[in-house]
N, C-alpha and C positions, 0 to 999 in steps of 0.2 A: 289686307292688313287690318288688324283690329286694335282699337285705342280704348283704354278704361281710364276715365278721368273723374277724380274726386273732387269735391269742393265743400266748403262750409265749415272748415276747421277754424279754430281761433283760441282765444283767451277768454275764459269766463271765470265768474266767482262761484264758490260751492253754492248749490241750490239753484242754480240758474239752468237754463235750457239751451240746447243747440241742435241744430238739424244738419245732418251731412246728406250729401247727394252724391251719386255716382252714375255716369253715363257710359254706355259701351257704344262705340260707332265703328263704322267700317264695314267689312264684308262678315257680318255675324248675323245668323239668322235664328236658329232654334236655341234660345237660351234656357237651360234647364235649371241653373242654379245662379242665385246673386247673394252674396253674403258680405259681412263686415267682419274684419279681423283687427287685432290691436297688437302693438308691440312697445315694449319700454326696453331701454338699454340694458343688455345682459340677460334678457329673459327671452323665452321663445314666444313666437307669434301664436296668439290665441284667439279662438273664435269668440265672437261677440254675438252675432245674430246671423242666422241663414234663412233664406226664402227659397224653397224648392217647388218647382211647378207641380201643382196638384196636391201639395200637403200643406199642414200648418207650419208656421214659422217656428224655429226653435232658437232658444236664448241660452247664453251663459247663466249659470246661477246668480252671479254677481250683479247682473243687470235686469234680471227679471222683475217686472213692475215698474221699472224706471224707463227703459228703452222700448222702442217699437219699430220694427223694420216693415216696409211696405214696398211694393213693386208697382211700377207703371209700364206694363209690357209693351204698350205701343210706343213709349218714348225710350224702352230699353234702359230704364232708370230705376235705381233702387235709392230708398231714403232710410236714414236712420233718425228718428226723432229721440233725443236724449234729454230726459227730464231729471230733476233732482241730482245734478251732477256732483260727484265727490272728487276730491283730490286724487284718489286712487284710479279714477277714470282717465288720468293724464297719460297719453301715450300718442303713438302715430297710428292712426286708423287707415287700413287698407281695405279696398274693395276687391272682391274676387268675384269672377264671372266664369261659369262654366257652360260651353256649348256642347251640345251633343247632335252630331249628324252622323256620319259613317264612323267618326271616332268621337272622343271626348277631348276637347280643347280647353285648356285652363288659362285664364288670363288674370293679370293682376294690375291695379293701378299703382301709382308712384307714392301714394300715402298722403294723408293730411294730418297735420299736428292739431292736437286738442289738448289744451292745457287748462286745468281747473286749480285756481289759486286765489287766496284772498289777498 
């Protein structure tokens, strides 16, 4: 069984920074992709940043230059460093992990709330 657990969300003021962490545990081995998505009520879940093995990270236009995704493969952990936060970054942030062995397996965390407000 595989678990994906996010942490690091919270309430911050505009312009401040926050770092999210996500760790995959259990019977998971060949992690191909780790990424962050976010969702606000009434809207679709959207990609924030993704890190695929062997390629450069990709970012949503809205966060380019402010957010940085990084992976620690040994720890099966992905981070999202969020700088210069804006109220429009307020959302529930979800971690997505894709494992590729004989098939592709897609795992999601439970989400962590990020609120940016004065």
